[in-house]
N, C-alpha and C positions, 0 to 999 in steps of 0.2 A: 658494390654498395651493399648488397645483401648480407655480406659478411662483416660489415663494419661493427666495431665495438667502441665502448667509451674509452677514450685515450687516457693513458696514465699521465702524460704530460701534454698540456695544451700548446697548440701552435696557432696563434691567433689569426694570422692572415692566410694560412693554407690549411684549413681545418680538415680533419681526417675524412669526413663525409664527402669532401669534394676534391681530395688530393689526387693528383695525376690526371686530371681532366683538362683537355684543351677547351678553348672558348666555344667551339661548336657543340661539344658534349656537355658543357656546363650551362650555357646561356641560350635561352630561346630568342627568337627574333624580336619578341616583344620587349626585351631588355633594351635600355638606352644604348645607342650606338657607342657612346664613350666607354661604357662598361666593357663591351666586347673588345673594343680597340685596346684599352689598357690591359685587359687580361691577356690578349694575344701578345702584347709587347712585354709581358712578364711583370707588369706593375700591378700585382694583385691588390695591394693596399689601396691604391687609387681607384681600382675597379670597384672594390667594396664600398669605398667612400661615395663614389658617384651613385651607386645603386641605392645605398641607404638614403641619400639626400633626395633621390627621385621618389622614394616612398614618403618622405616627409611632405613633399609637395602635394601628394594625393590624399592625405588625411585631413579630417575636419573634426570639429568639436563634438558634433552630434554622434558621429560614428564612434569616436572614442568613448563617449558617455554611454551609449547603448551597449556596445560590446562588453565593456567592463562591468556594467551593472548586471548584465545577463549572467555573469559568472557566479553571482550570489543566488540565483534562482534555486529554490528547493534544497539548498545545502543545509546540513545540520548547523545549529548555532556554533560560532567560533571554530568552524572547520579550518579556515585558513585566514590568519591575521593579515597576510600579504594581500589576498584578494579583497578583504574588507578595506584595507588602506587604499588600494587602487580605486575601489568604487567611490570612496569619499573624495579622493583627489579628482576623479573623472567628473564628478558633479560640479567641480569648480572650473572644469573646461580644459585643464592642462595638468599633466603629471609632473611632479618634481624630478630633479635629476636622480636617476636610480643607479648611479655608478657603484655606490657602496653596497646597495642591496643586491645588485647583479654579481658583484665580486664575492660577496658572502655566500650567495646561493651556489655559485660555481665551485667555490672552495669546499662547501659542505656536501657537494654531490658525491656520493660514494661510487666506487667502481662497479659495484653491484647494486643498481638503483632499486628502491623499494617499490616495485610495481604493483603491490597490493595495498598501498597507502592512499586513501582518498585525499587527505590534505596535500601530500606530495604531488598527486596527479593534478589537483586544482592549481597548485602553484605552477606546474609546468605549462598548463594551458594558459594561465595568466601571463606568463613570460612570452609565450607564443603570440598572444594578442598585443603585448607591448611591442614586440618586434614589428608586427604588421601595421598597427594603427597608431603607435606613438614611438616611431623609431628615433625621434630626436631626444628621447629620455635617456639614452645611453650613447657613449661615443662609439665610433666605428669598430674599434678593436674589441670592446666588450660585446657589441652587437653581434659580431661574427662568432665570437666564442660561445655566446648564448645559442645562436643558430646551430652551430655544430653540435653542442650538447643536446639540444632539443631534438634534432634529427636522429641522433644516435639513441636517445631515449625511445623515440617512436619506433625505431628499428628493433630495439631490444624487446619492446612490448609486443610487436608484431610477431617476432620469432617465438615468443613464449605463449602464443595463442593456443588455447586448448579448450576442451569442453568446459562450459561454465557450470555443469551439473555438480552440485555439492559445494560450490564456492560460497564464501561468505558474501552477504549483500555488499559490504564495503569493497571486497575484492572485485565483484562484478562491476560496480560503478568505476572503480579505479582502472580496470582493464578497458572499459569503453572510453574513458578519458585519455589514457596513455596511448592506446592502439587505434582509437577511432577519432576523437575530437582533436587531439593534439596534431597528428599528421594532416588531418583535413584542414585545420586552421592554417598551418604553414603552407599547404599546397594551394589554398585559396588566396591567401594574402601575399605569397611570394611566388606567384605563378611563373615569373620569368626564369626561375632556376629549375632546370630540367630534373636534377635529382630530387628536389623537393616536390615538384609536380608529380613525380613517379610514386610518391607516398600515397597518393589518392586511392590507388587500386587496393592496396592492403587495408587501408582505412575503411573503404567501402565494404570489403569482405568481412572485416571485424564487426562493423555495425549491422550488416545484413544478418550475419550468423546470430548475433545477440538478440536482435528484434524477433527473429523467428524462433530461436531456441527458448527464449524467456517468456513468450506469450502463447496463449492457445489460439485456436483458429479465429477467435473474435476479439483478439487484442487484450485479453485479461492477463496481466502479468502474474507469474507464479508467486504463490504466497511467500516463498522463501526470500524474495527480494523486496517485499512490501515495505519493510522498515526503511529502505533507502530508495524507494520508487520515485519520490519527488526529485532527488538528485539525478536519477537515471533519466527520468522524463525531461528534465532540464537539459541534460547533456544531448539527448537525441533531438530536442527542439532547436537548440543552438546549431547543431549540425544541419538540421533541415533548412534553417533560414539561410545557410550558406548557398542554397540553391536559388536564392532570390537575387537577381542581378541589380545593377545600379538604377535601372529604370523601374524597378518594382515588379518586373515580370517573373513569374514563378515557374520553375522547371516542372515538368510533368510528374516527376518523382524526386525524392531526396537523393542523397549521396549513397544510395543502397539499391538493392534489387526491387523489382516491382512487387514481389511478395512481401518484402520488408516494408515497403511503403504502405501497403494495405494494412499490415499489422500496426504500423505507427498510427494511422488514421483511426483505427478501432481503439487503440490504446488511449487516445485522447478522450474518447467517449467513456471508456471504462474508468479512467481517472476522474472524470467529472462525477461519476456515480459515487466515488469514495471521497470526494472533496467536501470538506466542511465549510460552514458559513465564513470562516476566517481565511480560507485558502489552503489550510493544511489538509493532509490526507489522514483518514482514519487509520489507526494502528501504525502510524509513522511519526516519529519524533523529529522530523526534518522541518525545513522551512516551508514557506508558502509556495504554492504552484500557480497562483493566480496569474502572474506575469507570463510564465511559461505557457499556460493554457491559452491566454489571450493571444500570444504570438502564434501558437500552433493553429488556433482557429482562424487567425487572419490569413494564414497560408493555405490550410487544407480543410477548414471547418465547413460543414454543411449547415443548412437552416435548422435542422433538428438539434444538432449539437449547440449551435448558437443560442437557440431557445432555452436549452437546458442550462447553459452557462449563465445566461442573462438572468434566469430565475434564482440560481444558486449563489452566484457571486456578484459583487458590485461592478458589473461590466455592462456597457451599452453597446450591443451588437446589432441593433435594429432588427430584432427577430420577433417582434410582438405578434405577428400574424402566423408564425410557425408553431408547430406542435413538437414538443420535446419527445424523445424516446421514453420507453418505460424505464423508471428509475431503478428497478430491481434486476438482479442477475445472479446466476450461479454457474460456476465452472468446476466441474469435477476434476478436470486436468490441472487447473491452477490451484485447486483446493481452497477456493475462496467463494464466499457468497455475500451479496449486498441485499439486504432487505430494507426497502425504503417506502415511505408513505407518500413521497412526492418530491418535487424539485425545489419547493420553497425552502428558504433558509431555516425556518422553524420546524419543518417536517421531521418526524422521527426517522433516523437511519441507523441500521445495525450492520456492522461488518463482522464476519466470522471467518477465521482461517483454521485449517486442520492439517497443515503440512508436517506437524511434529506432535509428539505425544501430548504435550500441554497445548491445547487449543488456545486461540486468542479471540477476544470479543471486544467490540466497542459499541457503545450506544450514545447517540446524540439526539437531543430533543430540545426544541425551543431555543436554539442557538446556545445550548449548553451541553458540553460533553459530560456525561454522567458516569459511564463505565468505559475503561479503556486499558487493555493489557492482557496478561495471561489469564486463562480460564481453566485452572487445574481441577481435577476431581479425584477423590479417594474413595474406594469401595472396600468395605470390610465385611467378611463373612465369619461369624462366630469370633469376632475380635481380631482376625488376621487379614492383613491387606492382600487383595488378590488383583489389584490393578498394576502391580509390578511384575511383569512376566519374565521368566528366566530365559525364554527363547528369543528375546529381543524386545524392543520398545513397542508401545501401542501404536497401531496404525489405524487411522480413521477412514471410513468409507462413506461416501454420500449415498444414502439409501432412498431418499425421497426429496424432491424439490417441487413445490407447487406455488404458483404466483398468479394472482388475478387482481382486479380492482379492489377487492375487499380484504385480501389476506395474502401474506407471504408465509410459507412454511418450509423449514429445512429440517431434515432428519439425518443424523450421522450415527454410525455404529462402529463398535470394535469388539473383538473377542478377548475376554479375560481368561483366567486359568480355569481348567476343569469344566469347559463347556458353558461357562457363564458369559452372557452377552450384555454389553452396556450400550444403551442408546441415548442420544441427546437430541432434544427438539428445541428449535427456536421458532416462535410464532410472533408475527406482527400483524395486528389488526389495523389496516391502513386507514380506514375511515374514522376510527374511534380512539386511536392513540393508546393502545394496550399492547403489552408484550408478554409472552409466556416463555419461560425457560424451564425445561424439564429434563430429568435424568430417569431412565428406566433400566432396572437390572432384572434380567430374566434368567432363571437357573435351569439347567438341563435343556438348553436350547428350546425352551417353551414346549416341552413334551408333556408337562404335567406330572412327570414321574420322579422328579428330583426330590430329595429330602428337604424338609423344612430346616431353616437356619435363622439365626439372628443377623440382620443386615444393617449396615450403615452406609449412607451415601453422603459424602461431605463435598460440597462444591463451593468454590470461591470465585468471586468476581472483583476485579481490581477497580476501586473507586478512582475517578479522575481527580487531579489536583483541585482543591477547593470544594470538594463534595464531601459531606459528612452524613453518616447514618445516625438517625435518632430513633431508637426503638420505643414503642409504646410501653408504659409501665405495667399494664394489666393484661395486654393481649400480645400475641406473637408477631403482629405486623409492625412495620417501621416506615419511616419517611426519609427520603434523600433530600437534603437541603444544600443549596448553594448560597452564595452571597446575595442572590436575588430573592431568596425565600424557598419554600417547598417546591420541589421539582418532580418528584415521583413517589407514589405509594407502593410499598412492597407487601404483597399478601402471600405468605408461605402456606399455600393451600394444603399441602400434605401434612401440616401440623395442625393440632387443635387450635381454635381461635384463642381460648383463654389459657393463661399461664398456669392457673391452678389445676387444670386438667392433667391427665396422665402425661408424663414426660416422654415425648416422641421426637425430640430434636430441639433445634433453636435457630434463630436468625440473629446473628451478632456481627460485630466488626472485630477482626483480629489485629494483632500488633503491627502488621505490615500494611495497614490501611486497605484491607480487602474485606468485602462483604462475604460472610461465611454462613452458609445454610447447611445444617445437619439434619438429616431425616433418618429416623430409626424405625425398623419394623421387623416383624416375625412372620415367617412363612417361606414360600418358595421363590417369590418375586417381590420387588419393591419399586414404587414409583414416587418421585419427588417433583413437585411443581411449584415454581415461584412465579406469581402473576404480578406484573408491573403496570400500574396505571400512571400515564404521563400527563393527565389533566388535573392540575391542582384545583381548579374551580370545582371539579366534580368530586374528587376524593376528599376534599375538605368538608363536604356536607355529610357524607356517610360512606363507610366502607366495611365490608364484612365478607365472610366466605363460609361455606359449609362443605363438609365431606359427605357426599350423598350415598345412599344405599343403592346398590345395583342388584336386580333380581333376575334369576334365570329359572324357568319352569316354576314360577311362583315362589321361589325360595331365594332368600338373600344370600349372595355369594361373598366370600371372604375378600379382603382387600388385596390378597396376593393373586386373585383371579381376574379382577377388573376394578378400576377405580373411576370415580367421577366426582367433579367439584363444581359448585356454583359460586361464582364471584360476583359481588355487588359493589358498585361505586356510584354514589349519587343515586339516580334513578335507573342507571344502566346495569344490566346483569348479563353474565356470560356462562356458558356451559362447556366443560371439558370432560371428555370420556376417553379412557384408554383400556383396551383389553390386554391383560398380561399373560393369560393363557390363550390358546388358540381361540379366535373369534367364535361367538355363538350368538343365538338370538337372545338378547337381554333387554331389560327395561330399566330406565332411570327417569324419574320425574315425568312419567307418562310418555317418554320418548322410547320408541321401539328401535333398538340398534342391533345390527348383526355385523357391524364394521369393526375394524381394528382400532380406529381412532376417529374422534369426531370433536370439532370445536365450533361453537356458534354463539350467537347473541340473541337473547330473548327480546321479542317484539312486545309492544304493549298488549297485544292480544293473547299473550302467553305462548305463542308459537316460537320456534327457534329458527332464526335466520342462519343458515349454514355458512360458516367461513370455509371449512373444507372437511372432507370425509375420506378416510382411507378404507376402501372396500376390503372385504375378507380375502379376495383372491388377488389383491394388488401385490 
């Protein structure tokens, strides 16, 4: 069996996967007695007919409906027309005759199957479900031909199993479908066939390896698969539910190793953190995961996860008295961070990934996706780009992660040419609905000895569909609008407030529907800060900012030594400070700072309530 390949010519009633096997080697004792009797007598056609009819007697409308509906969980729109048609038919309680569709699929199946195709993999899993839960939809001859082809597809996929490192997200999902869910579906639904039952071990190995290889120690999936994570989570959840028997009893672990089961349970929590109010995942253009998460929680969820899901999604899980986990997380291994103000659907949530040179960022607030997509940056020194390295692409490292009830802070860094370092900061004020996005260029590895230069930092953030940027006519700030009205105010703090002042950059929208912020400066280092206020009631009243003077030894320092900004929206004010040279004892607005970075909010008393501070020796 291990060496089976897709046949060049079909033999309907003695398929290649089962050829040469006597009744004892082919059928388990759970098979109907008539099946084994007819097979031993050499009447294979009658044996297959009896077996298929025995499956017809075991199926019911609800099983058919739930199995086929689950195939659409988390899939990108229009991934498989066949799956969509089955789901619609299943809602009516019965599938139409599928003779023509089955013949067409078999005729179109190449000798070298496309094992990296997500639509092809979903179609194969769909046909496996048809065989198991709606065997009356095709006559026996076609039923057996389908079974033979699907078994050989599963075998071919299993034999092609290799490391998933570097594989495209679609290839990863397709592999789990072809080599994991497909054979597991057949092995579970056609348990009486020994060769089919034997597929379970390879399927388990595939699923175990994928769960462990694609997640960190706490279930966070690597950023490289995030765009297709809903489809992957759906696949694994459907596999997990196959461990639930007819009486509703749940196996201790899924069809994988104990370590893989642990990772799956953690993955559910991590997916909840990235799930938006509508059930989609941040930075993923796939379908909703609400149904998959609800099923996963019904099998393995704990009270904390139930509480999180009940707050974020329209699910009733009876978790009113439970406390949800912290909504924010960061994984250096997975190259992903989630900065979140809470589990409520309107709470601001930011997801950042840095697995490739062009980072990605998404921002959701008030049930509205404002930013989502690539987050490129261009750095120019004396007019020449230095963010394109000759020795390879940019590689980002997580330098600092801080999270508490007041603030989430993420700092990432990469080395550019000639000892120049680029840092990016993302700040979320949890209690007050503000976001800071900063880029800092330090020349000469912050030794203070590098030559002065003309610098440009150009950062772009992709506006979500339906979001438009409306700049103010006289000042450099702008407002993000949705069809519900103003949603966010943008304060480009590193630019002067008034447009008539010296040209040091701009905040605009480019032709690709991306927010573009350009900061220009002269010196050894340069900092750029975009401050985002997510409270329309607050920023509609008043908003302004000031670039503050920083003093050291009673003398004002240049902006390439240290920068500080004061942001005001309504009655609320915030302070941002960043040392660009090595930290020293400096003063700004009466605050004595010897730290590398400081962000806080002004209290009515004039004191500053610290969000976070990075000490000089950190």
